Structures are given as structure tokens and as C-alpha cells.
C-alpha positions in Angstrom: -19.3 -61.9 34.5 -17.4 -62.8 37.5 -13.6 -63.5 37.2 -11.4 -66.3 39.1 -8.2 -66.4 39.6 -6.4 -70.4 40.8 -3.5 -72.1 40.8 -2.5 -75.5 40.3 -0.2 -76.7 43.2 1.6 -80.2 43.4 4.6 -82.4 44.5 6.4 -83.3 41.4 4.4 -86.7 39.4 1.2 -86.1 41.4 -0.7 -85.7 37.8 -0.8 -81.4 38.1 -0.4 -80.4 34.5 -2.6 -83.6 33.3 -5.3 -81.7 36.0 -4.6 -79.1 34.2 -4.8 -80.0 30.6 -8.0 -82.7 31.5 -10.1 -78.8 32.6 -8.8 -77.4 29.7 -10.1 -80.0 27.4 -13.3 -80.6 29.1 -14.2 -76.7 29.4 -13.7 -75.9 25.2 -10.2 -74.0 26.4 -8.0 -76.8 23.7 -9.6 -79.5 21.1 -7.0 -82.4 22.2 -5.5 -83.5 25.6 -2.0 -82.9 25.4 0.3 -85.6 27.4 3.1 -85.4 30.0 5.2 -87.7 28.5 4.8 -86.7 24.8 5.9 -83.2 25.9 3.3 -81.4 24.3 0.7 -80.0 26.7 -0.7 -76.1 26.7 1.8 -74.9 29.9 4.4 -76.6 29.5 6.3 -74.6 27.1 9.8 -75.0 27.5 12.8 -77.7 26.3 13.4 -78.6 30.1 9.9 -78.2 31.3 9.3 -81.1 28.1 11.4 -83.3 28.7 11.4 -83.6 32.6 8.0 -83.8 32.5 7.7 -81.3 35.3 6.6 -77.5 35.9 9.7 -75.2 36.6 8.0 -71.8 35.7 4.2 -70.1 36.5 1.8 -70.2 32.9 -1.7 -69.0 32.5 -4.3 -70.6 31.1 -7.7 -69.6 30.8 -11.1 -70.8 30.3 -14.8 -70.4 31.0 -16.9 -72.4 33.7 -20.5 -70.6 33.2 -20.7 -67.3 33.6 -17.7 -67.0 35.0 -13.8 -66.7 33.5 -11.5 -68.9 35.0 -7.5 -68.1 35.2 -5.4 -71.1 35.7 -1.8 -70.6 36.9 -0.4 -73.6 36.3 2.5 -72.7 38.9 5.8 -75.6 39.3 6.3 -78.3 41.3 9.6 -78.5 42.2 11.4 -77.4 45.4 13.9 -75.6 43.7 10.7 -72.9 42.7 9.4 -72.6 45.4 10.4 -69.2 45.4 8.1 -68.8 42.3 5.4 -70.9 43.5 4.7 -68.1 46.3 4.7 -65.2 43.9 2.1 -66.6 42.3 0.1 -67.5 45.2 -0.1 -64.0 45.3 -2.4 -63.2 43.3 -4.2 -66.0 43.5 -8.5 -66.2 44.9 -8.1 -69.7 45.7 -5.8 -73.1 44.9 -6.3 -76.8 43.8 -3.5 -79.0 45.8 -3.5 -81.7 43.9 -2.3 -85.6 45.6 -1.7 -89.2 44.5 -4.6 -91.6 45.6 -0.7 -94.1 45.0 2.2 -92.1 46.6 -0.5 -90.3 49.0 1.1 -86.9 51.0 4.7 -86.4 50.2 6.7 -84.3 51.7 6.6 -81.3 49.2 2.9 -81.5 49.6 3.2 -80.9 53.3 5.3 -77.9 52.4 2.6 -76.3 49.9 0.1 -76.6 52.5 2.1 -74.9 54.9 2.5 -72.3 52.8 -1.3 -72.5 51.7 -2.9 -72.2 55.4 -0.1 -69.2 56.5 -1.6 -67.8 53.6 -5.0 -67.9 54.2 -5.8 -69.1 50.9 -9.1 -70.7 49.8 -8.1 -74.7 48.8 -9.5 -77.9 47.3 -8.0 -81.0 47.7 -8.0 -83.1 44.4 -6.9 -86.8 45.1 -5.9 -87.8 41.4 -4.4 -91.3 40.0 -7.5 -92.8 41.2 -7.1 -95.5 38.8 -3.7 -96.1 38.6 -2.3 -100.0 40.4 -1.9 -99.4 44.0 -4.4 -95.9 44.7 -5.9 -96.3 48.0 -8.1 -92.5 48.1 -9.3 -93.6 52.0 -5.6 -94.4 52.6 -4.9 -91.2 50.8 -7.7 -89.2 53.1 -6.2 -90.6 56.5 -2.8 -88.9 55.5 -4.4 -86.0 55.2 -5.6 -85.5 58.2 -2.6 -86.8 60.1 -0.4 -84.4 58.0 -2.0 -82.0 56.4 -5.2 -81.4 58.6 -8.1 -82.4 60.2 -10.3 -79.7 59.0 -10.9 -81.4 55.8 -14.7 -82.1 54.5 -14.7 -85.6 51.9 -17.1 -84.6 48.8 -17.0 -88.3 47.5 -16.2 -91.4 47.7 -14.8 -93.9 44.8 -15.8 -97.0 43.9 -13.3 -99.7 42.5 -9.9 -97.9 42.7 -6.8 -99.2 41.6 -8.6 -99.7 38.2 -9.2 -98.2 34.8 -13.0 -98.1 35.9 -12.4 -96.7 39.0 -15.5 -94.7 39.3 -16.3 -91.3 41.4 -19.4 -91.0 43.5 -20.3 -87.7 44.4 -22.1 -86.7 47.9 -24.8 -84.2 47.2 -25.7 -81.1 50.1 -28.6 -82.3 50.9 -27.1 -85.6 52.0 -27.8 -86.1 55.4 -24.9 -88.6 55.9 -22.3 -85.1 54.5 -24.4 -82.3 56.5 -23.8 -84.5 59.8 -20.0 -84.3 58.9 -19.8 -81.7 57.8 -22.0 -79.8 60.7 -19.3 -81.5 63.1 -16.5 -79.3 61.3 -18.6 -75.8 60.7 -19.3 -76.5 64.5 -15.4 -75.2 65.5 -15.6 -72.5 63.8 -19.5 -71.5 64.0 -21.0 -70.6 67.0 -24.6 -70.4 65.7 -24.0 -74.2 64.2 -22.6 -75.0 67.7 -25.9 -73.9 69.5 -28.1 -76.1 67.3 -26.4 -79.0 67.2 -26.1 -79.0 70.6 -29.9 -78.5 71.1 -30.3 -81.3 69.1 -31.2 -79.2 65.7 -31.0 -80.7 62.3 -27.6 -79.5 60.7 -28.5 -77.1 57.4 -28.7 -79.3 54.2 -28.9 -78.2 50.2 -28.2 -74.7 49.8 -27.6 -73.6 53.1 -25.0 -76.4 53.7 -23.1 -75.7 50.7 -22.9 -71.0 51.9 -21.4 -72.3 55.5 -19.1 -75.0 53.5 -18.5 -71.8 50.7 -18.1 -69.1 53.7 -15.3 -71.3 55.9 -13.0 -72.3 52.7 -13.4 -68.8 51.6 -11.4 -67.7 55.0 -9.0 -70.6 54.7 -11.0 -72.4 57.7 -12.2 -75.6 56.1 -11.3 -77.5 53.1 -13.2 -80.5 51.1 -11.7 -83.3 49.2 -12.3 -84.6 46.0 -11.4 -87.4 44.1 -10.7 -88.3 40.4 -8.0 -88.8 37.3 -7.0 -86.3 34.9 -6.1 -89.3 32.1 -9.5 -90.9 32.4 -11.7 -87.9 33.8 -13.3 -89.2 36.3 -13.9 -86.5 39.2 -13.3 -83.9 37.2 -17.5 -82.4 36.6 -17.3 -82.4 40.5 -14.0 -80.3 40.6 -15.2 -78.3 38.0 -18.3 -77.3 39.4 -16.6 -76.8 43.3 -14.4 -74.1 42.0 -16.9 -71.8 40.8 -19.9 -73.4 44.2 -17.3 -73.4 46.9 -14.5 -70.8 45.9 -14.7 -67.0 46.3 -14.6 -64.9 42.8 -14.2 -61.4 41.4 -17.6 -59.6 40.4 -16.8 -57.0 37.8 -17.1 -53.8 39.4 -17.3 -50.5 37.2 -14.3 -49.5 37.7 -14.2 -46.5 39.3 -11.4 -46.9 42.2 -7.6 -46.5 42.2 -5.8 -49.0 39.9 -4.2 -51.5 42.0 -2.2 -54.3 40.7 0.9 -57.0 41.1 3.0 -57.7 38.4 4.1 -62.2 38.5 5.6 -63.5 35.5 8.0 -61.6 32.7 8.0 -63.3 29.3 10.2 -61.8 26.4 10.3 -61.8 22.7 12.3 -63.2 20.5 13.2 -59.3 19.7 13.6 -58.8 23.4 10.5 -57.1 24.3 9.2 -57.7 28.6 5.1 -58.9 28.3 4.2 -58.6 32.1 1.7 -60.4 33.8 -0.3 -58.2 35.7 -3.3 -59.1 37.9 -5.6 -56.4 38.7 -7.6 -56.5 42.1 -9.4 -53.0 41.7 -10.0 -50.3 39.1 -9.7 -50.4 34.8 -6.6 -50.3 32.9 -7.1 -49.3 29.2 -4.1 -49.3 26.2 -2.2 -45.5 26.4 -3.0 -45.4 30.2 -0.2 -44.3 32.0 0.5 -46.0 35.0 3.4 -46.0 38.0 4.5 -49.3 39.4 6.4 -49.5 42.8 9.4 -52.2 43.7 8.1 -55.0 45.5 11.8 -54.1 47.4 12.5 -50.3 47.5 15.9 -51.7 47.7 15.4 -52.7 44.1 15.4 -49.6 42.7 12.8 -46.6 42.4 9.5 -46.3 41.1 8.9 -46.3 37.2 6.3 -45.2 34.9 5.1 -45.2 31.4 2.2 -45.6 28.5 0.9 -49.1 28.4 1.5 -49.6 24.4 -0.4 -53.0 24.7 -2.8 -54.7 26.7 -4.4 -58.2 26.2 -6.7 -59.5 28.8 -6.4 -63.2 29.2 -9.5 -65.7 28.3 -9.9 -62.6 25.4 -7.3 -63.9 22.6 -7.9 -61.8 19.4 -10.1 -59.3 21.4 -6.9 -56.4 21.1 -8.4 -53.2 23.1 -10.4 -54.4 26.0 -9.5 -52.5 29.0 -8.6 -55.3 32.1 -10.9 -54.8 35.5 -10.3 -56.0 38.2 -10.0 -59.5 39.2 -8.7 -60.3 35.2 -5.4 -61.1 34.1 -3.4 -58.7 31.6 -0.4 -59.0 29.5 1.4 -55.6 28.9 3.8 -54.1 27.2 5.4 -50.6 26.7 7.4 -50.6 30.7 10.4 -51.8 29.3 11.6 -51.3 33.1 9.0 -54.1 34.6 10.0 -56.5 37.0 8.9 -59.7 38.8 6.8 -58.0 41.7 6.5 -54.7 40.5 3.1 -53.1 42.2 0.6 -50.5 41.4 -0.5 -49.4 45.1 -0.2 -50.7 48.6 1.4 -55.0 48.2 -2.5 -56.7 48.9 -0.8 -60.0 50.5 3.3 -60.0 52.8 4.9 -62.8 50.8 8.7 -63.8 52.3 10.4 -64.8 50.0 14.3 -66.3 50.9 17.8 -65.6 49.1 19.3 -68.0 47.3 21.9 -69.9 49.2 23.5 -71.5 45.9 25.8 -69.6 44.2 27.5 -71.0 40.3 30.3 -68.7 38.4 28.8 -69.1 34.4 30.8 -68.6 31.6 30.2 -69.3 27.7 31.0 -71.7 26.1 32.8 -69.4 22.8 34.7 -66.6 24.3 33.1 -63.8 22.5 29.6 -64.9 23.8 30.9 -62.5 27.1 28.6 -60.0 26.4 25.6 -61.8 24.8 26.1 -63.7 28.2 26.0 -61.3 30.6 22.8 -59.4 28.3 20.8 -62.7 28.2 21.2 -63.7 32.6 20.5 -59.9 33.3 17.2 -60.6 31.2 17.2 -64.0 33.0 17.2 -61.9 36.3 14.4 -59.8 35.1 11.7 -62.6 34.6 12.9 -64.0 38.1 14.7 -61.3 40.7 15.8 -64.2 43.0 18.6 -64.8 40.1 20.7 -62.2 40.3 24.6 -61.6 39.4 27.5 -60.9 40.5 31.0 -60.3 38.3 33.6 -62.2 40.1 37.2 -60.8 39.1 39.2 -63.1 37.0 36.4 -65.7 37.2 33.1 -65.1 35.5 29.5 -64.1 35.8 28.1 -65.4 39.4 24.6 -66.8 39.2 22.6 -67.2 42.4 19.9 -69.7 42.5 17.9 -71.9 45.0 18.6 -75.3 43.3 21.0 -77.8 40.6 17.3 -78.2 39.3 16.8 -74.3 39.0 20.7 -74.1 37.2 19.6 -76.9 34.4 16.2 -74.6 33.5 19.2 -71.5 33.2 21.3 -73.3 30.6 19.1 -74.4 28.8 16.9 -71.3 28.5 20.1 -69.7 27.8 21.1 -72.1 25.0 17.2 -72.3 23.9 15.9 -68.8 24.0 18.7 -66.7 23.7 21.4 -68.8 21.8 24.1 -68.9 23.9 25.7 -72.0 25.2 26.7 -71.5 28.4 28.9 -73.8 31.5 28.0 -73.9 35.1 30.9 -74.4 37.7 30.0 -76.8 40.9 27.7 -75.5 43.2 29.1 -73.3 46.1 26.8 -72.8 49.6 26.5 -68.5 50.2 28.3 -67.3 53.2 27.5 -63.6 54.1 29.7 -61.1 56.2 28.7 -58.6 58.9 31.0 -56.5 60.5 31.8 -57.4 64.6 33.1 -54.0 65.9 33.6 -50.4 64.4 36.6 -48.9 62.0 37.7 -46.1 60.1 40.0 -45.1 57.8 40.6 -41.4 56.5 42.5 -40.5 53.3 43.2 -36.8 52.9 44.0 -35.3 49.8 47.3 -35.2 50.4 48.4 -38.9 50.0 45.4 -39.5 48.0 46.3 -37.2 44.8 48.8 -39.9 44.5 46.2 -43.0 44.9 42.9 -41.8 43.6 43.1 -38.1 43.0 42.7 -34.3 44.9 39.7 -35.6 47.2 39.5 -36.7 50.2 37.8 -39.5 51.6 37.0 -40.4 55.0 34.5 -43.5 56.2 33.5 -45.2 59.4 32.0 -48.9 59.3 29.8 -50.2 62.2 27.6 -53.1 63.0 23.4 -52.4 61.7 20.6 -54.1 63.0 20.0 -57.4 61.5 18.4 -57.5 58.3 18.6 -53.5 57.9 21.2 -54.4 54.9 23.8 -52.0 53.5 22.5 -48.4 55.0 24.9 -45.3 53.9 25.0 -42.1 56.0 26.6 -38.9 56.9 28.0 -36.7 59.1 29.5 -34.3 56.8 28.1 -30.8 56.4 25.3 -30.6 54.6 26.1 -29.8 50.9 30.2 -30.4 51.6 29.8 -32.6 48.2 28.4 -31.8 44.7 25.2 -34.6 44.2 27.3 -36.2 41.4 30.5 -36.5 44.2 28.2 -37.1 46.9 26.8 -39.7 44.5 29.6 -41.3 43.0 30.8 -42.3 47.0 27.7 -43.8 48.6 27.4 -46.1 45.3 31.1 -47.4 45.6 30.1 -48.4 48.8 27.8 -50.7 48.3 29.5 -51.8 45.0 32.5 -52.5 47.5 30.3 -54.3 49.7 29.7 -57.0 47.9 32.8 -58.5 48.1 34.2 -58.6 52.2 37.1 -59.6 54.2 36.7 -63.3 53.1 35.0 -62.3 49.6 31.3 -62.6 51.4 29.1 -60.1 51.0 28.4 -57.5 53.5 25.6 -57.1 54.6 23.7 -55.7 58.0 26.2 -52.8 58.0 26.5 -49.4 58.4 28.8 -46.9 56.6 29.1 -43.5 57.4 31.0 -40.6 55.6 32.7 -38.6 58.2 34.7 -36.2 56.2 35.2 -35.6 52.6 36.8 -32.8 50.6 37.8 -31.8 46.8 39.8 -29.2 44.7 37.2 -27.9 42.3 39.1 -27.6 38.9 40.9 -30.9 39.4 38.2 -33.2 40.3 35.7 -35.7 38.7 33.2 -38.3 40.4 35.6 -41.3 39.6 37.9 -39.5 41.4 36.0 -40.6 44.0 34.9 -43.7 42.8 38.4 -45.1 42.9 39.5 -43.7 46.2 36.6 -44.9 47.8 36.5 -48.4 47.7 40.4 -48.6 48.8 39.4 -46.2 52.7 36.5 -49.1 53.1 38.4 -52.1 52.8 41.1 -50.0 55.4 37.9 -49.1 57.7 36.4 -52.8 57.5 39.8 -54.3 58.4 39.8 -52.4 60.9 35.8 -53.7 62.7 36.6 -57.2 61.7 33.5 -59.3 60.1 32.8 -62.8 60.9 31.2 -65.2 58.0 27.5 -66.5 58.5 26.4 -69.3 57.0 22.7 -70.0 55.6 20.4 -72.2 57.5 17.5 -74.3 56.8 14.2 -74.7 59.1 13.7 -78.5 59.4 11.0 -81.5 60.0 12.0 -84.6 59.6 10.1 -87.9 60.4 11.0 -91.4 61.4 10.3 -94.7 62.4 11.1 -95.9 66.1 13.4 -97.4 65.3 15.4 -95.2 62.7 15.3 -91.8 64.8 19.1 -92.3 67.1 20.5 -93.0 63.8 18.4 -90.3 62.2 19.5 -87.8 65.2 23.0 -88.9 65.2 23.4 -87.9 61.3 21.9 -84.5 61.9 24.7 -83.5 63.8 27.2 -85.1 61.7 26.1 -82.5 58.9 26.7 -79.8 61.2 22.4 -79.1 62.1 21.0 -78.6 65.7 18.1 -80.3 67.0 15.3 -78.1 68.8 12.7 -80.5 69.6 11.2 -84.0 69.1 8.0 -85.3 69.5 6.2 -89.4 69.3 3.5 -89.1 66.5 1.1 -92.0 65.9 3.8 -93.5 63.6 7.1 -92.7 64.8 8.6 -89.5 65.8 8.8 -85.3 65.0 12.2 -83.9 64.9 12.4 -79.7 64.5 15.5 -77.6 64.2 17.7 -76.1 61.6 20.6 -76.9 59.7 23.0 -75.0 57.2 22.6 -75.5 53.6 25.3 -77.3 52.8 24.2 -80.6 55.2 21.4 -80.3 53.6 21.6 -82.2 50.5 24.1 -85.1 52.2 21.4 -86.0 54.8 18.4 -85.7 52.5 20.5 -88.2 50.8 20.9 -90.3 53.4 17.5 -90.2 54.8 15.6 -92.9 52.6 18.8 -95.8 53.7 18.2 -94.6 57.7 14.7 -94.8 57.7 14.2 -97.5 54.9 12.4 -95.0 53.2 9.8 -93.9 55.5 11.6 -90.8 56.2 9.7 -87.6 55.8 11.2 -84.4 55.4 11.0 -81.1 54.4 12.8 -77.6 54.9 12.3 -74.3 54.8 14.9 -71.2 54.4 15.7 -70.2 58.3 17.9 -67.6 57.7 21.7 -67.3 58.8 23.8 -68.1 61.9 27.5 -67.4 62.5 30.2 -69.8 61.1 31.7 -71.8 64.1 35.4 -72.2 63.6 37.5 -71.2 61.2 35.8 -69.1 58.8 35.7 -70.2 55.0 37.3 -67.8 52.7 34.8 -67.6 49.0 37.3 -69.2 46.4 37.6 -69.4 42.6 36.7 -71.9 40.5 40.8 -73.4 40.9 40.1 -73.9 44.4 42.5 -70.5 45.3 40.6 -67.5 47.6 39.9 -64.4 46.0 42.4 -61.5 45.9 41.0 -58.3 48.0 43.3 -56.5 45.8 42.0 -58.3 43.0 38.5 -56.9 43.4 39.8 -53.7 44.5 41.4 -53.0 41.1 38.7 -54.0 38.8 36.4 -51.5 41.2 38.9 -49.3 40.6 38.7 -49.7 36.1 34.9 -49.9 36.9 35.3 -46.0 38.5 37.1 -44.6 35.3 34.3 -45.5 33.8 31.1 -45.4 36.2 30.3 -49.3 35.6 30.7 -51.9 38.3 29.7 -55.6 37.1 
């Protein structure tokens, strides 16, 4: 038995979910075809998914092709959820990238292809909707070669495209025409084949040709293109055959290796119990096994361990108690601390996920639901670690997100799954602060007794290395503080730096404890929690901070006559153009643009380019703000009050809880 884990990816409305339904139906996994328009598809189960006809969270649907168990992972298609797409890709054996035969290569298609190529994942391209009016598979294939990659091999042709009678004619592996086209591509990466072509020897045919294609597909060097329609079923048998013939499946082993896997999704039952989706890369797991998981980012917490109380292997529903073997996906329970991204053993594929760049304050419609709202958002942040929470004094909870659609999804999930109606404030861009110098503040016991208790705290703030986050160090004598007091100081430092001099989180900062003391009979850890924020903010004020804004790398393609206007509007939105290159269809412009300007430019682009402009962005880090630094404000427009924030920390310090 072999196992193949594949992902279905596409620009919104290319037919990704419909293709998923068709594959499941033709394989006998479902008894009738669901419809996106009717809202009854197997994988889009959330209300907003059904209503809007888009996939916004990862779903797993198993089926079989002969002796191969296929786990089909239907990933989000909207740009707001690219982070979840990248997470899912890290557990895949291969992917199907879906394009519309009508719209062709779209902006998000290009972004997805860049990610797939960067990760060297085996990919099949499927040109869908060949039966729709305006369908032109040949035009789309030309776009693929120009805009995605020229390493593509068409495996079929379409007769009568754009009609309900559109048919897909498959090329056979012993077809000399296919062999000649394939050989030209394969020879670029195969010296032996290149030598054969130079000597005028015939290219391989049949099984030999298929194995050569399979080899380069498996190494992410060649991309087969197939065509058809998920609605009529045309071309689907050929796509199904290509899944097992050209994508690399995992062969079941004896499971003697050490278990090694990754959690890529979390679900919660009505009672709040977590179910984790685990891809196992090696070894074997069984119910009652004890397991240890590491955080994907050590800064997110310590490793945790526990016993698996429930295990269900995807594709083996109704067969509880079976072991999960290498290549399989299992649903596991019994680990309340489980989070998306947790892993057993070393990571397999490094995945770099960008931090959210938008923030919105959320309040319950009914004030008495405040505690339930906090609990519900905490549960959602477990499902997606990139949804982060922060308490804003006098405002409520702040949620970090990737986009407006994601905010709609969170609101719908709160209402449907948790019964909490919530109101989100308009989104604002998240900035960060970094120290611009060094500063020290010390509060000795004599003065501190009137402020925070019978303790001494002295802190120095210095700039840290880029990407280092917050680093806490000690220059005091080893053992100068009891462990509980030392932890109280460090925890308070990290909590305090959630809001700097301008109200933004502080990062790339080194905080050093330079002096400490206490009067033994009179001191509690709460005294250090009360005093540390005050001392730290004084040291930070002495050091000074500089505000940075998030930016995105962009690539823009426009016709010749739209270049000047487009570049002018880019500059108006704060963009910095890095390069402009003439292409066969116009100009390609690259550079960086602040997040605050991306939506403005995107909405103007269609008018500037008569709808012909192509625009895509990806996270590009941040840069210092020019001119006057923006202060974080309340939803009423007034700036956050640092003194109120210190009072909030002080009240939290008395209980040892910081929101």
C-alpha cells in the first residue's frame, strides 16, 4: 500500500473546490457531486465558505486510486490565507495547480507557483473549465509558458473548447510527437538524454519516457499540463492516472524508524476538545503512545508531551485503533496543548511564514460575553498561530490578521462555532518599534518601597540584531534573585515591550538586568512585576525608539502606455521602485510598497491599465518610517496612554496575569 498526500491550489474561482468534488465522486468517496453554488461541497463546511464559495481553511478528503491511498488537502484559494496554504504545503508529496481555461493565469496563480517552485514540490497543472464560453486552453498554455514557467509539457489537447461538448484527447506515452516534445525539455536536465539527441538517436518511448518524466516531475524540474472540466468530467480520468503515475507516493515501511511528523491543522469539537491533523513522515504511531512535540518556533513555548487517547487514520474511517504509518495523515486527540506547526523530530521542509500586518480591536456585542470572547479567540489562535491576541487598555482585545476576508471569517466562526457575536473595528496597519540607542534606569529599594515594594530593579536597553526579537540577559550575580523573582522580572519585561513609546510592540531589543535586590521577609514576586514595567519604560525612553512600518515586495506587469501612470501612483502610495524591465507584453516593475498603500494601488490598477495590469505582492519585512512617527491610537482616534498601560501591567502584576 502506498500513500499520496496532494494539495489542490488555485486562484479564487478557478474551480478548485469543484475539482475536489469531482475527484472524490469519480473515486467513489462521495455518492453525489456537491456544488459550490449550492453550498453543499464536502470540504467547504463553514458558513462563510458556503455563502461566498471560497475555501478559507485546510480540509482533508481521502480516496483511493487502485492500491494508492490519496489524501486530498483542499487548501485556501484567497490571498488572505496564503499563510495557511504555505503551512499545508510543508506536509504534501505533490500538488495540483488549477487554472481557468477562460481567465487563464491570474495574479494569485503566479504567487502560488512561485511558492511551489521555491519548495521544489512536484506539481501537475490542470486547465479547468474547458467547457465554459470563452475557454481557450492553447492561450492559457502560452500564458503558462510566459508567466509561470517554460518547463511545461502538455499531455493532451482539447477539441471544441468553450462548448458543453468539449473533449480532452490524451497523448500516449508511445506517441512520437509527445516523445519529441518531452525529450527537448528533459534533455536540459539529463546529460545522457542530451547526448542521445545530439547523436540523432530516437528519444525514449512508453514506460521509459514516463519514468523520465516522473523523475523530473518528482524533483520539481518539469510541470505536466492536463486539461478538462470538473463539471462535465472531461479529462478527469487522465488527471487521476497522472496523480499516481507522475507524483511520488510514500511506500509503507515496517515503522521501525523514530516517529517524525508535523501538525498542520487543528479542529475543536463542540465541547472544546482539540483534534490535531498530523502528517507522519517516518515511524509508526498507535493509540496510547506517548509523544513529544516541539514548537515550530521555540519563542512560542516549551516542548510538550502527552499520550494519544484517540487516533483515526485518514481514509480508514470506522477503523479506530489502527496504527498511523509513514506517509499517512491521522486525527489525534489527548494533547490539549497541541498547536498548528508543532512537530515530532526535526522539521522536514523549512517554512517561513510572515507576521500579520493588520490589526483590529474586537468587542462582544453583549458586554457579558467578554470572557467567552477571549476564550473563543484563544481557541482560534490555536487553530491558526498567525492570529494573535493582545489586550489594549481601555479598548478590549486586539487581533492581528492578514486581510479583511480573514476578519469576516473570524467573525463568522465566533458566531457559528462559539455563539459569540462580535464587532470588529476598522483595521489598522501594525507597526513595530526598535531601540535607536542605549538607555539605563535603576530603581533602588529606598525609592522603590513607595512605588513597587521592597525591591531593587535596574535595566539597560540596547538595540538587538535584526530578527532577534526580545532578548533578556543578566549582568547580576548568579543566584542573586530567587527563581520566582527572576522569572517575574523576565516575564514583565516581555509583557511590557508589547507596547513601546509610540504604542507599538518593541522588537530586536536586548534588555539586561544590571541590578537587583530585595528584603527577604517582605518581598513577593508581585513586587518585581509591579516595578519592572516602570523601570523598563524609563530605560526605553532614555534609549529612544524608531517606528518601522511593514512593507511588501511587489511585481507589476502593465501595458506600455500604462507604465508612466502606474509608476506615478506607486510613488504616491509610498512605494520604492527597484527595477523596470520590458517584456513581450509591456513592462514588469518590481520594488517594495508599504502595506498602508497596497489596497489603494490595487483598486486603482484596473483603471490605470484598462484591466490588463497584473499585480502580486509577498511579505517584504519592514522599514523605518520617514518623517513623523505614527502613534498607535484607540478606535476613537486618540493616542494610547503609556501611563494607562503601566497601570494595566501593574494590576496584572498583582495577580500574575497579563492579557
